[in-house]
N, CA, C and O of each residue as an XYZ file, in Angstrom:
968
protein
N     309.070    176.733    163.166
C     308.434    175.506    163.657
C     309.146    174.288    163.081
O     309.477    174.260    161.896
N     309.381    173.273    163.927
C     310.023    172.049    163.479
C     309.137    171.307    162.494
O     307.940    171.168    162.746
N     309.685    170.821    161.370
C     308.872    170.066    160.397
C     308.233    168.862    161.060
O     308.862    168.225    161.905
N     306.988    168.529    160.699
C     306.316    167.368    161.303
C     307.079    166.073    161.048
O     307.665    165.882    159.982
N     307.063    165.191    162.036
C     307.693    163.882    161.938
C     306.602    162.822    162.017
O     305.816    162.812    162.965
N     306.547    161.943    161.047
C     305.529    160.896    161.050
C     305.854    159.869    162.126
O     306.934    159.278    162.131
N     304.908    159.666    163.036
C     305.119    158.724    164.127
C     304.568    157.348    163.789
O     305.091    156.336    164.254
N     303.529    157.308    162.990
C     302.921    156.018    162.646
C     301.457    156.192    162.295
O     300.992    157.306    162.049
N     300.736    155.083    162.273
C     299.323    155.086    161.914
C     298.516    154.518    163.074
O     298.981    153.650    163.812
N     297.302    155.027    163.216
C     296.435    154.568    164.285
C     295.032    154.341    163.799
O     294.690    154.644    162.656
N     294.231    153.806    164.680
C     292.830    153.546    164.345
C     291.975    153.855    165.556
O     292.321    153.503    166.684
N     290.858    154.515    165.314
C     289.956    154.902    166.387
C     288.578    154.339    166.100
O     288.066    154.484    164.990
N     287.972    153.700    167.090
C     286.634    153.138    166.927
C     285.588    154.196    167.235
O     285.474    154.657    168.371
N     284.828    154.579    166.219
C     283.744    155.519    166.384
C     282.403    154.799    166.246
O     282.363    153.616    165.908
N     281.317    155.505    166.506
C     279.997    154.886    166.465
C     279.686    154.289    165.093
O     279.033    153.251    164.993
N     280.163    154.962    164.027
C     279.860    154.485    162.681
C     280.991    153.673    162.073
O     281.042    153.497    160.856
N     281.904    153.171    162.912
C     282.959    152.305    162.412
C     284.349    152.837    162.698
O     284.494    153.938    163.229
N     285.377    152.069    162.355
C     286.754    152.475    162.638
C     287.203    153.629    161.755
O     286.782    153.746    160.604
N     288.064    154.482    162.308
C     288.633    155.609    161.581
C     290.150    155.487    161.635
O     290.744    155.554    162.712
N     290.770    155.308    160.487
C     292.217    155.197    160.416
C     292.830    156.571    160.187
O     292.259    157.407    159.487
N     293.998    156.795    160.783
C     294.645    158.099    160.649
C     296.154    157.955    160.722
O     296.680    156.989    161.274
N     296.842    158.943    160.150
C     298.298    159.030    160.243
C     298.630    160.065    161.306
O     298.075    161.164    161.298
N     299.517    159.729    162.207
C     299.888    160.633    163.294
C     301.259    161.236    163.021
O     302.233    160.522    162.785
N     301.316    162.566    163.059
C     302.578    163.288    162.898
C     302.804    164.146    164.135
O     301.858    164.680    164.715
N     304.054    164.271    164.527
C     304.418    165.086    165.691
C     305.201    166.312    165.224
O     306.017    166.231    164.305
N     304.940    167.446    165.869
C     305.666    168.668    165.549
C     305.715    169.553    166.790
O     305.203    169.191    167.849
N     306.342    170.724    166.637
C     306.476    171.650    167.761
C     305.251    172.545    167.914
O     305.268    173.471    168.724
N     304.183    172.287    167.147
C     302.968    173.091    167.294
C     302.374    172.899    168.685
O     302.682    171.925    169.372
N     301.517    173.839    169.096
C     300.971    173.816    170.456
C     299.620    173.129    170.558
O     299.189    172.775    171.656
N     298.948    172.936    169.434
C     297.615    172.342    169.479
C     297.533    171.159    168.519
O     298.429    170.939    167.704
N     296.459    170.414    168.627
C     296.241    169.250    167.768
C     295.465    169.679    166.527
O     294.407    170.299    166.631
N     295.998    169.346    165.352
C     295.347    169.693    164.097
C     294.935    168.445    163.337
O     295.642    167.437    163.335
N     293.775    168.528    162.689
C     293.257    167.393    161.916
C     292.989    167.869    160.490
O     292.270    168.847    160.282
N     293.564    167.180    159.517
C     293.319    167.508    158.113
C     292.926    166.245    157.372
O     293.345    165.140    157.716
N     292.103    166.438    156.335
C     291.718    165.341    155.452
C     292.245    165.666    154.072
O     291.860    166.670    153.474
N     293.121    164.824    153.567
C     293.775    165.078    152.299
C     292.942    164.573    151.124
O     292.008    163.789    151.293
N     293.302    165.042    149.932
C     292.655    164.570    148.725
C     292.816    163.058    148.643
O     293.927    162.537    148.737
N     291.699    162.360    148.466
C     291.721    160.905    148.482
C     291.139    160.341    149.758
O     290.834    159.151    149.833
N     290.979    161.211    150.795
C     290.317    160.799    152.024
C     291.230    160.402    153.166
O     290.737    159.956    154.202
N     292.548    160.545    153.024
C     293.455    160.182    154.118
C     293.364    161.208    155.241
O     293.364    162.414    154.994
N     293.284    160.715    156.486
C     293.187    161.578    157.663
C     294.569    161.710    158.298
O     295.220    160.709    158.596
N     295.009    162.948    158.501
C     296.319    163.219    159.104
C     296.118    164.052    160.363
O     295.492    165.112    160.328
N     296.654    163.563    161.464
C     296.599    164.282    162.737
C     298.005    164.773    163.066
O     298.945    163.980    163.132
N     298.146    166.082    163.271
C     299.429    166.661    163.663
C     299.307    167.147    165.104
O     298.476    167.999    165.416
N     300.136    166.599    165.965
C     300.019    166.885    167.401
C     301.362    167.312    167.978
O     302.409    166.995    167.412
N     301.341    168.035    169.112
C     302.597    168.391    169.793
C     303.366    167.136    170.204
O     302.775    166.071    170.382
N     304.662    167.264    170.352
C     305.494    166.110    170.690
C     305.046    165.443    171.997
O     305.112    164.221    172.130
N     304.597    166.242    172.945
C     304.253    165.684    174.266
C     302.766    165.399    174.436
O     302.340    165.014    175.524
N     301.983    165.576    173.407
C     300.545    165.333    173.548
C     300.275    163.836    173.723
O     300.700    163.043    172.883
N     299.581    163.431    174.787
C     299.305    161.997    175.002
C     298.265    161.489    174.004
O     297.468    162.267    173.480
N     298.277    160.194    173.748
C     297.345    159.599    172.796
C     295.901    159.814    173.236
O     294.996    159.906    172.407
N     295.697    159.893    174.548
C     294.336    160.112    175.017
C     293.761    161.426    174.507
O     292.605    161.486    174.088
N     294.581    162.489    174.546
C     294.149    163.800    174.057
C     293.913    163.766    172.547
O     292.978    164.389    172.044
N     294.749    163.051    171.846
C     294.606    162.951    170.392
C     293.307    162.239    170.034
O     292.585    162.669    169.134
N     293.015    161.161    170.734
C     291.780    160.426    170.468
C     290.550    161.259    170.849
O     289.521    161.184    170.178
N     290.650    162.041    171.907
C     289.541    162.923    172.289
C     289.249    163.933    171.181
O     288.091    164.213    170.872
N     290.314    164.478    170.586
C     290.133    165.450    169.507
C     289.467    164.803    168.305
O     288.598    165.409    167.677
N     289.864    163.579    167.978
C     289.247    162.878    166.849
C     287.778    162.547    167.133
O     286.927    162.677    166.253
N     287.494    162.130    168.333
C     286.108    161.826    168.694
C     285.244    163.081    168.657
O     284.098    163.041    168.211
N     285.802    164.198    169.130
C     285.065    165.460    169.150
C     284.699    165.917    167.744
O     283.600    166.420    167.513
N     285.620    165.740    166.811
C     285.399    166.201    165.441
C     285.106    165.052    164.482
O     285.257    165.187    163.268
N     284.687    163.925    165.041
C     284.471    162.737    164.226
C     283.482    162.935    163.089
O     283.711    162.468    161.973
N     282.390    163.623    163.369
C     281.376    163.830    162.326
C     281.930    164.666    161.181
O     281.698    164.361    160.012
N     282.662    165.719    161.522
C     283.274    166.570    160.480
C     284.287    165.784    159.672
O     284.335    165.903    158.447
N     285.106    164.973    160.355
C     286.123    164.176    159.659
C     285.461    163.221    158.680
O     285.909    163.108    157.539
N     284.410    162.533    159.098
C     283.710    161.595    158.221
C     283.157    162.315    156.991
O     283.233    161.805    155.873
N     282.608    163.489    157.210
C     282.043    164.252    156.104
C     283.117    164.631    155.099
O     282.913    164.502    153.892
N     284.277    165.105    155.594
C     285.359    165.496    154.693
C     285.950    164.291    153.975
O     286.332    164.389    152.809
N     286.029    163.159    154.660
C     286.537    161.942    154.016
C     285.630    161.558    152.856
O     286.107    161.214    151.774
N     284.307    161.618    153.084
C     283.357    161.282    152.023
C     283.475    162.239    150.844
O     283.349    161.829    149.690
N     283.717    163.526    151.138
C     283.822    164.521    150.083
C     285.088    164.348    149.250
O     285.066    164.499    148.028
N     286.200    164.026    149.931
C     287.500    164.026    149.265
C     287.956    162.658    148.777
O     288.918    162.560    148.015
N     287.270    161.599    149.212
C     287.684    160.256    148.781
C     287.561    160.106    147.271
O     288.438    159.537    146.621
N     286.458    160.625    146.716
C     286.228    160.494    145.274
C     286.430    161.812    144.541
O     285.999    161.963    143.398
N     287.087    162.769    145.198
C     287.312    164.056    144.547
C     288.273    163.896    143.377
O     289.197    163.085    143.438
N     288.061    164.667    142.308
C     288.945    164.546    141.150
C     290.362    164.985    141.488
O     290.573    165.926    142.253
N     291.316    164.291    140.908
C     292.714    164.649    141.134
C     293.012    165.975    140.451
O     292.505    166.235    139.360
N     293.827    166.819    141.078
C     294.168    168.092    140.432
C     294.916    167.842    139.134
O     295.692    166.891    139.039
N     294.692    168.686    138.132
C     295.391    168.492    136.858
C     296.882    168.733    137.022
O     297.292    169.472    137.917
N     297.697    168.121    136.174
C     299.143    168.362    136.251
C     299.449    169.818    135.927
O     298.685    170.455    135.202
N     300.543    170.356    136.445
C     300.871    171.760    136.163
C     301.107    171.976    134.674
O     301.654    171.102    134.001
N     300.701    173.129    134.155
C     300.900    173.407    132.723
C     302.379    173.422    132.358
O     303.231    173.781    133.170
N     302.668    173.023    131.115
C     304.047    173.059    130.622
C     304.282    174.272    129.726
O     305.424    174.599    129.404
N     303.193    174.939    129.324
C     303.262    176.166    128.523
C     304.009    175.949    127.208
O     304.908    176.706    126.842
N     303.597    174.877    126.506
C     304.211    174.559    125.217
C     303.139    174.558    124.128
O     301.945    174.458    124.412
N     303.581    174.669    122.897
C     302.668    174.705    121.755
C     301.846    173.418    121.698
O     302.380    172.316    121.829
N     300.527    173.582    121.498
C     299.629    172.441    121.394
C     299.006    171.996    122.697
O     298.072    171.194    122.690
N     299.503    172.500    123.822
C     298.947    172.110    125.120
C     297.528    172.631    125.261
O     297.229    173.752    124.852
N     296.658    171.822    125.838
C     295.249    172.192    125.981
C     295.032    173.016    127.249
O     295.497    172.660    128.332
N     294.311    174.130    127.082
C     293.922    174.975    128.209
C     292.420    175.196    128.165
O     291.830    175.318    127.091
N     291.812    175.247    129.333
C     290.353    175.425    129.413
C     289.988    176.891    129.632
O     290.681    177.644    130.316
N     288.864    177.256    129.014
C     288.322    178.605    129.203
C     286.813    178.532    129.034
O     286.322    178.163    127.967
N     286.066    178.888    130.097
C     284.600    178.866    130.108
C     284.043    177.534    129.604
O     283.097    177.489    128.817
N     284.655    176.463    130.078
C     284.129    175.136    129.798
C     284.599    174.506    128.508
O     284.299    173.340    128.254
N     285.323    175.238    127.688
C     285.820    174.698    126.427
C     287.330    174.487    126.483
O     288.022    175.093    127.301
N     287.825    173.633    125.614
C     289.240    173.289    125.560
C     289.871    173.926    124.318
O     289.380    173.771    123.200
N     290.963    174.640    124.545
C     291.643    175.335    123.453
C     293.125    174.952    123.433
O     293.794    175.043    124.463
N     293.643    174.531    122.289
C     295.091    174.300    122.198
C     295.845    175.621    122.173
O     295.420    176.589    121.543
N     296.974    175.636    122.873
C     297.833    176.813    122.901
C     298.668    176.841    121.619
O     299.322    175.859    121.268
N     298.635    177.986    120.926
C     299.422    178.144    119.710
C     300.391    179.312    119.889
O     299.972    180.453    120.081
N     301.686    179.015    119.822
C     302.719    180.007    120.073
C     303.299    180.516    118.758
O     303.653    179.737    117.873
N     303.391    181.859    118.649
C     303.915    182.497    117.443
C     304.955    183.540    117.831
O     304.880    184.155    118.895
N     305.920    183.719    116.949
C     306.922    184.747    117.146
C     306.386    186.076    116.625
O     305.922    186.151    115.487
N     306.443    187.115    117.439
C     305.974    188.432    117.030
C     306.450    189.496    117.994
O     306.547    189.257    119.198
N     306.749    190.673    117.463
C     307.228    191.765    118.314
C     306.118    192.290    119.229
O     306.392    192.742    120.341
N     304.884    192.231    118.769
C     303.750    192.699    119.581
C     303.240    191.548    120.444
O     302.635    190.600    119.943
N     303.492    191.647    121.749
C     303.054    190.588    122.662
C     301.538    190.648    122.842
O     300.957    191.732    122.884
N     300.907    189.494    122.947
C     299.477    189.479    123.185
C     298.890    188.084    123.146
O     299.527    187.135    122.688
N     297.656    187.974    123.637
C     296.905    186.719    123.636
C     295.574    186.972    122.955
O     294.877    187.935    123.276
N     295.219    186.100    122.007
C     293.964    186.231    121.286
C     293.248    184.893    121.286
O     293.850    183.851    121.027
N     291.953    184.934    121.580
C     291.138    183.725    121.595
C     290.318    183.659    120.311
O     289.573    184.587    119.995
N     290.456    182.567    119.578
C     289.645    182.342    118.393
C     288.582    181.297    118.727
O     288.452    180.892    119.882
N     287.834    180.867    117.739
C     286.817    179.847    117.977
C     287.426    178.505    118.356
O     286.758    177.669    118.964
N     288.674    178.295    118.005
C     289.266    176.969    118.201
C     290.621    176.969    118.896
O     291.080    175.909    119.323
N     291.282    178.129    119.025
C     292.641    178.146    119.558
C     292.886    179.350    120.456
O     292.170    180.350    120.403
N     293.923    179.223    121.284
C     294.393    180.325    122.111
C     295.748    180.744    121.552
O     296.743    180.040    121.724
N     295.779    181.893    120.882
C     296.979    182.345    120.183
C     297.827    183.230    121.093
O     297.312    184.128    121.760
N     299.121    182.967    121.111
C     300.045    183.728    121.943
C     301.191    184.224    121.069
O     301.870    183.430    120.417
N     301.405    185.544    121.055
C     302.500    186.148    120.292
C     303.549    186.678    121.262
O     303.237    187.433    122.183
N     304.801    186.267    121.040
C     305.919    186.697    121.891
C     307.183    186.818    121.031
O     307.334    186.101    120.041
N     308.080    187.720    121.409
C     309.352    187.799    120.673
C     310.121    186.482    120.715
O     310.753    186.089    119.735
N     310.059    185.794    121.880
C     310.728    184.491    122.013
C     309.704    183.495    122.562
O     309.654    183.276    123.773
N     308.886    182.889    121.696
C     307.802    182.020    122.172
C     308.278    180.757    122.873
O     307.479    180.064    123.504
N     309.572    180.445    122.771
C     310.070    179.247    123.432
C     310.344    179.423    124.912
O     310.619    178.446    125.609
N     310.273    180.642    125.401
C     310.501    180.895    126.828
C     309.219    180.625    127.609
O     308.273    181.412    127.562
N     309.200    179.518    128.317
C     307.972    179.097    128.994
C     307.540    180.094    130.069
O     306.345    180.322    130.259
N     308.512    180.692    130.777
C     308.148    181.657    131.817
C     307.414    182.851    131.215
O     306.473    183.370    131.815
N     307.842    183.285    130.030
C     307.189    184.418    129.379
C     305.797    184.042    128.904
O     304.868    184.844    128.999
N     305.647    182.825    128.393
C     304.322    182.350    127.951
C     303.380    182.277    129.146
O     302.237    182.728    129.072
N     303.859    181.714    130.236
C     303.034    181.596    131.443
C     302.579    182.964    131.937
O     301.398    183.156    132.224
N     303.495    183.905    132.038
C     303.166    185.237    132.542
C     302.120    185.916    131.657
O     301.185    186.541    132.158
N     302.284    185.789    130.340
C     301.363    186.451    129.419
C     299.974    185.818    129.466
O     298.973    186.531    129.534
N     299.907    184.494    129.429
C     298.614    183.807    129.428
C     297.908    183.958    130.767
O     296.701    184.193    130.811
N     298.656    183.824    131.864
C     298.036    183.980    133.179
C     297.498    185.394    133.369
O     296.434    185.579    133.959
N     298.229    186.395    132.871
C     297.739    187.768    132.947
C     296.464    187.950    132.152
O     295.540    188.634    132.593
N     296.414    187.335    130.977
C     295.203    187.407    130.146
C     294.032    186.731    130.844
O     292.921    187.260    130.859
N     294.285    185.550    131.426
C     293.226    184.820    132.128
C     292.694    185.626    133.307
O     291.491    185.623    133.570
N     293.589    186.320    134.020
C     293.167    187.119    135.163
C     292.233    188.238    134.732
O     291.204    188.461    135.370
N     292.571    188.938    133.670
C     291.719    190.021    133.185
C     290.392    189.488    132.672
O     289.348    190.099    132.900
N     290.423    188.357    131.983
C     289.183    187.738    131.511
C     288.303    187.337    132.689
O     287.094    187.568    132.681
N     288.926    186.732    133.709
C     288.167    186.300    134.879
C     287.512    187.483    135.565
O     286.344    187.404    135.946
N     288.234    188.568    135.728
C     287.688    189.750    136.386
C     286.476    190.291    135.622
O     285.459    190.633    136.224
N     286.591    190.366    134.306
C     285.492    190.893    133.500
C     284.294    189.944    133.503
O     283.151    190.383    133.632
N     284.558    188.642    133.361
C     283.468    187.656    133.333
C     282.749    187.606    134.660
O     281.518    187.611    134.687
N     283.482    187.556    135.773
C     282.854    187.433    137.086
C     282.018    188.674    137.411
O     280.914    188.552    137.943
N     282.528    189.849    137.098
C     281.772    191.071    137.369
C     280.479    191.099    136.562
O     279.415    191.429    137.084
N     280.585    190.750    135.284
C     279.408    190.765    134.415
C     278.362    189.766    134.896
O     277.179    190.098    134.970
N     278.785    188.547    135.224
C     277.827    187.527    135.661
C     277.225    187.877    137.018
O     276.040    187.631    137.243
N     278.017    188.446    137.927
C     277.494    188.826    139.229
C     276.442    189.923    139.095
O     275.397    189.866    139.744
N     276.710    190.904    138.269
C     275.734    191.971    138.048
C     274.457    191.440    137.424
O     273.361    191.883    137.768
N     274.595    190.495    136.513
C     273.415    189.909    135.877
C     272.599    189.110    136.888
O     271.371    189.195    136.898
N     273.271    188.336    137.738
C     272.556    187.551    138.745
C     271.785    188.461    139.693
O     270.638    188.177    140.036
N     272.407    189.541    140.111
C     271.733    190.482    141.016
C     270.534    191.123    140.328
O     269.476    191.294    140.933
N     270.711    191.472    139.069
C     269.646    192.144    138.319
C     268.459    191.227    138.039
O     267.318    191.686    138.003
N     268.717    189.940    137.842
C     267.655    189.009    137.442
C     267.154    188.126    138.586
O     266.321    187.248    138.364
N     267.650    188.350    139.804
C     267.232    187.523    140.944
C     266.704    188.408    142.061
O     267.464    188.785    142.952
N     265.431    188.745    142.035
C     264.870    189.615    143.079
C     265.022    189.041    144.485
O     265.119    189.795    145.454
N     265.045    187.707    144.605
C     265.126    187.091    145.928
C     266.434    187.411    146.644
O     266.510    187.285    147.866
N     267.451    187.815    145.917
C     268.710    188.207    146.558
C     268.558    189.490    147.366
O     269.259    189.698    148.356
N     267.639    190.345    146.936
C     267.384    191.621    147.615
C     268.666    192.471    147.705
O     268.975    193.048    148.747
N     269.389    192.529    146.594
C     270.599    193.340    146.524
C     270.412    194.468    145.519
O     269.939    194.246    144.404
N     270.782    195.665    145.919
C     270.648    196.810    145.029
C     271.895    197.024    144.179
O     271.817    197.562    143.074
N     273.045    196.601    144.698
C     274.277    196.773    143.950
C     275.231    195.628    144.255
O     275.087    194.925    145.256
N     276.197    195.458    143.382
C     277.147    194.364    143.524
C     278.146    194.656    144.645
O     278.574    195.799    144.802
N     278.522    193.646    145.420
C     279.535    193.831    146.462
C     280.927    193.934    145.840
O     281.089    193.749    144.634
N     281.913    194.225    146.652
C     283.298    194.280    146.182
C     283.736    192.875    145.783
O     283.514    191.911    146.515
N     284.355    192.776    144.622
C     284.806    191.486    144.103
C     286.329    191.455    144.031
O     286.946    192.360    143.468
N     286.929    190.424    144.595
C     288.377    190.229    144.533
C     288.670    188.870    143.920
O     287.842    187.960    143.970
N     289.863    188.743    143.339
C     290.280    187.492    142.717
C     291.587    187.016    143.324
O     292.439    187.818    143.705
N     291.733    185.698    143.410
C     292.960    185.118    143.938
C     293.060    183.681    143.453
O     292.049    182.994    143.302
N     294.279    183.236    143.211
C     294.479    181.825    142.896
C     294.351    181.019    144.177
O     295.051    181.290    145.153
N     293.469    180.038    144.185
C     293.268    179.201    145.364
C     293.335    177.741    144.964
O     293.042    177.385    143.822
N     293.722    176.898    145.906
C     293.884    175.478    145.610
C     292.830    174.591    146.255
O     292.765    173.400    145.951
N     292.003    175.142    147.138
C     291.058    174.286    147.856
C     289.622    174.774    147.818
O     288.736    174.092    148.332
N     289.366    175.921    147.233
C     287.978    176.403    147.168
C     287.791    177.273    145.938
O     288.739    177.832    145.387
N     286.521    177.366    145.523
C     286.179    178.156    144.339
C     285.862    179.602    144.685
O     286.057    180.489    143.854
N     285.384    179.853    145.883
C     285.031    181.215    146.253
C     284.740    181.311    147.737
O     284.650    180.298    148.430
N     284.592    182.538    148.218
C     284.261    182.756    149.623
C     283.651    184.139    149.774
O     283.745    184.980    148.881
N     283.018    184.359    150.936
C     282.408    185.647    151.257
C     282.908    186.061    152.636
O     282.732    185.321    153.605
N     283.522    187.223    152.735
C     284.099    187.675    154.001
C     283.008    188.243    154.903
O     281.931    188.602    154.426
N     283.284    188.326    156.209
C     282.303    188.933    157.126
C     281.928    190.363    156.747
O     280.848    190.833    157.103
N     282.814    191.060    156.029
C     282.529    192.429    155.612
C     281.759    192.497    154.294
O     281.504    193.583    153.773
N     281.392    191.332    153.758
C     280.581    191.322    152.551
C     281.352    191.415    151.253
O     280.803    191.860    150.245
N     282.604    191.008    151.249
C     283.400    190.997    150.028
C     283.427    189.592    149.437
O     283.609    188.613    150.160
N     283.248    189.498    148.142
C     283.257    188.218    147.456
C     284.660    187.962    146.913
O     285.231    188.802    146.218
N     285.208    186.794    147.238
C     286.515    186.390    146.720
C     286.305    185.202    145.794
O     285.702    184.201    146.182
N     286.811    185.318    144.554
C     286.658    184.247    143.576
C     288.016    183.675    143.194
O     289.004    184.400    143.071
N     288.042    182.375    143.012
C     289.229    181.698    142.522
C     289.417    182.030    141.043
O     288.504    181.825    140.242
N     290.577    182.535    140.679
C     290.839    182.891    139.285
C     290.595    181.714    138.353
O     290.138    181.899    137.225
N     290.897    180.502    138.817
C     290.750    179.324    137.973
C     289.289    179.021    137.621
O     289.029    178.218    136.725
N     288.343    179.645    138.305
C     286.938    179.403    138.007
C     286.566    179.857    136.598
O     285.538    179.437    136.068
N     287.391    180.710    135.986
C     287.108    181.157    134.618
C     287.264    180.002    133.625
O     286.862    180.129    132.468
N     287.831    178.900    134.052
C     287.954    177.727    133.191
C     286.659    176.920    133.137
O     286.503    176.060    132.270
N     285.732    177.187    134.052
C     284.498    176.415    134.170
C     283.416    176.914    133.212
O     283.479    178.053    132.751
N     282.420    176.068    132.907
C     281.260    176.540    132.145
C     280.541    177.656    132.898
O     280.599    177.720    134.126
N     279.873    178.521    132.167
C     279.227    179.682    132.790
C     278.183    179.288    133.827
O     278.020    179.994    134.822
N     277.471    178.178    133.624
C     276.451    177.815    134.605
C     277.063    177.454    135.952
O     276.414    177.610    136.986
N     278.310    176.970    135.952
C     278.985    176.667    137.217
C     279.596    177.923    137.818
O     279.642    178.063    139.040
N     280.064    178.836    136.979
C     280.518    180.143    137.473
C     279.360    180.845    138.172
O     279.530    181.415    139.249
N     278.187    180.801    137.556
C     277.011    181.433    138.152
C     276.656    180.797    139.491
O     276.255    181.493    140.424
N     276.804    179.467    139.591
C     276.498    178.810    140.861
C     277.447    179.281    141.965
O     277.007    179.582    143.074
N     278.729    179.344    141.666
C     279.707    179.797    142.676
C     279.369    181.214    143.137
O     279.352    181.503    144.333
N     279.102    182.081    142.178
C     278.768    183.471    142.515
C     277.481    183.554    143.322
O     277.409    184.286    144.309
N     276.461    182.802    142.904
C     275.185    182.837    143.633
C     275.355    182.305    145.054
O     274.776    182.844    145.997
N     276.146    181.254    145.201
C     276.408    180.697    146.532
C     276.991    181.765    147.456
O     276.553    181.920    148.596
N     277.982    182.497    146.951
C     278.623    183.524    147.779
C     277.713    184.727    147.986
O     277.723    185.328    149.060
N     276.934    185.085    146.986
C     275.994    186.200    147.145
C     274.941    185.885    148.207
O     274.511    186.774    148.943
N     274.530    184.623    148.284
C     273.546    184.242    149.301
C     274.129    184.322    150.708
O     273.396    184.484    151.683
N     275.447    184.208    150.805
C     276.085    184.343    152.121
C     276.033    185.784    152.633
O     276.235    186.021    153.824
N     275.769    186.727    151.766
C     275.619    188.104    152.236
C     274.423    188.235    153.172
O     274.410    189.082    154.065
N     273.430    187.396    152.959
C     272.224    187.421    153.808
C     272.315    186.404    154.938
O     271.918    186.689    156.068
N     272.845    185.200    154.629
C     272.998    184.157    155.649
C     274.455    183.719    155.631
O     274.844    182.972    154.732
N     275.279    184.150    156.583
C     276.727    183.922    156.527
C     277.179    182.491    156.785
O     278.347    182.174    156.563
N     276.291    181.622    157.244
C     276.684    180.250    157.553
C     276.028    179.268    156.573
O     275.400    179.677    155.597
N     276.183    177.980    156.846
C     275.565    176.956    156.011
C     274.404    176.280    156.755
O     274.248    175.059    156.716
N     273.615    177.084    157.415
C     272.450    176.575    158.118
C     271.327    176.255    157.122
O     271.457    176.494    155.922
N     270.242    175.717    157.639
C     269.080    175.413    156.789
C     268.555    176.684    156.125
O     268.082    176.651    154.989
N     268.642    177.801    156.844
C     268.175    179.070    156.283
C     268.982    179.450    155.039
O     268.438    180.011    154.087
N     270.287    179.141    155.053
C     271.106    179.458    153.881
C     270.667    178.649    152.670
O     270.467    179.201    151.588
N     270.517    177.340    152.852
C     270.153    176.491    151.712
C     268.761    176.829    151.198
O     268.505    176.736    149.997
N     267.866    177.217    152.088
C     266.535    177.647    151.655
C     266.632    178.927    150.826
O     265.947    179.072    149.814
N     267.481    179.845    151.259
C     267.675    181.104    150.528
C     268.295    180.824    149.158
O     267.898    181.423    148.158
N     269.264    179.917    149.117
C     269.891    179.563    147.844
C     268.877    178.920    146.902
O     268.898    179.171    145.697
N     268.005    178.105    147.442
C     266.971    177.471    146.621
C     266.019    178.509    146.039
O     265.608    178.403    144.883
N     265.672    179.508    146.838
C     264.809    180.583    146.331
C     265.484    181.341    145.188
O     264.826    181.761    144.235
N     266.796    181.510    145.294
C     267.529    182.300    144.303
C     267.942    181.485    143.081
O     267.996    182.008    141.968
N     268.234    180.203    143.293
C     268.675    179.337    142.201
C     268.114    177.933    142.444
O     268.785    177.097    143.049
N     266.904    177.673    141.981
C     266.233    176.394    142.281
C     267.014    175.153    141.865
O     266.858    174.104    142.490
N     267.839    175.236    140.840
C     268.566    174.045    140.372
C     270.001    173.993    140.893
O     270.863    173.388    140.256
N     270.267    174.612    142.028
C     271.631    174.683    142.534
C     272.234    173.310    142.809
O     273.439    173.126    142.639
N     271.420    172.344    143.231
C     271.962    171.020    143.553
C     272.553    170.346    142.319
O     273.601    169.706    142.403
N     271.891    170.486    141.182
C     272.408    169.913    139.943
C     273.734    170.571    139.570
O     274.671    169.898    139.143
N     273.803    171.873    139.731
C     275.037    172.589    139.423
C     276.155    172.212    140.392
O     277.309    172.060    139.992
N     275.804    172.065    141.660
C     276.824    171.711    142.656
C     277.422    170.337    142.369
O     278.631    170.146    142.498
N     276.585    169.390    141.983
C     277.090    168.052    141.665
C     278.058    168.109    140.489
O     279.075    167.416    140.477
N     277.731    168.944    139.498
C     278.638    169.105    138.358
C     279.933    169.760    138.782
O     281.004    169.394    138.299
N     279.844    170.731    139.685
C     281.045    171.421    140.166
C     281.927    170.486    140.975
O     283.152    170.569    140.889
N     281.332    169.604    141.752
C     282.107    168.668    142.569
C     282.956    167.729    141.729
O     283.919    167.145    142.224
N     282.604    167.586    140.471
C     283.381    166.708    139.589
C     284.548    167.447    138.940
O     285.322    166.864    138.182
N     284.661    168.742    139.249
C     285.740    169.555    138.700
C     286.863    169.686    139.717
O     286.609    169.849    140.911
N     288.088    169.615    139.254
C     289.246    169.818    140.134
C     289.537    171.305    140.235
O     289.471    172.030    139.243
N     289.859    171.755    141.447
C     290.184    173.174    141.655
C     291.498    173.500    140.977
O     291.954    174.642    141.030
């Protein structure tokens, strides 16, 4: 596919006011609308798509676009990529730990009350530090998420679940978790950096989708039955960068 070419900026008058957008052209066959972090609206359209069709698409999805703009305008900026050097701060279950690199033949990662210790034969190799710490975080995330999910199921009768669903982990950049149509829970590995009460909210949100797969009123009512303070937790989660 040909890389998108920026054609310019436009403005569309909607019922609730003007909507500004950036128009890009590409060899794609359909019109796509995305809202970027910060609230910028980008429309990617085929080279031959007339402006009338583009405006129709924006009008059709105007309510969704406004909602995403409101969500992402004040969203926290993603943290800078780790440098994997001694003294760098890393988060784990809501706490901040400085990375401490040591030379040692036995490779490993150990968490103390105040530091994240990393032993490597050559601690100055950032790629090796990254691989070791990320592997440790993945195993920690898998164990923490499974334990918390089992506890939520055991202590929340309103879920009406007899056993935990299949749990998978993946690094994601735009969401904390999801529930597949087949009933599998997917969690963002980075969620292990959050406080446990927010981890529990993400898990409970996805577990409730096992009963109500959409975000209808029935879903939010079910979530309220299972976790009455979910709104407070969600507001705290919204202040966290993925």
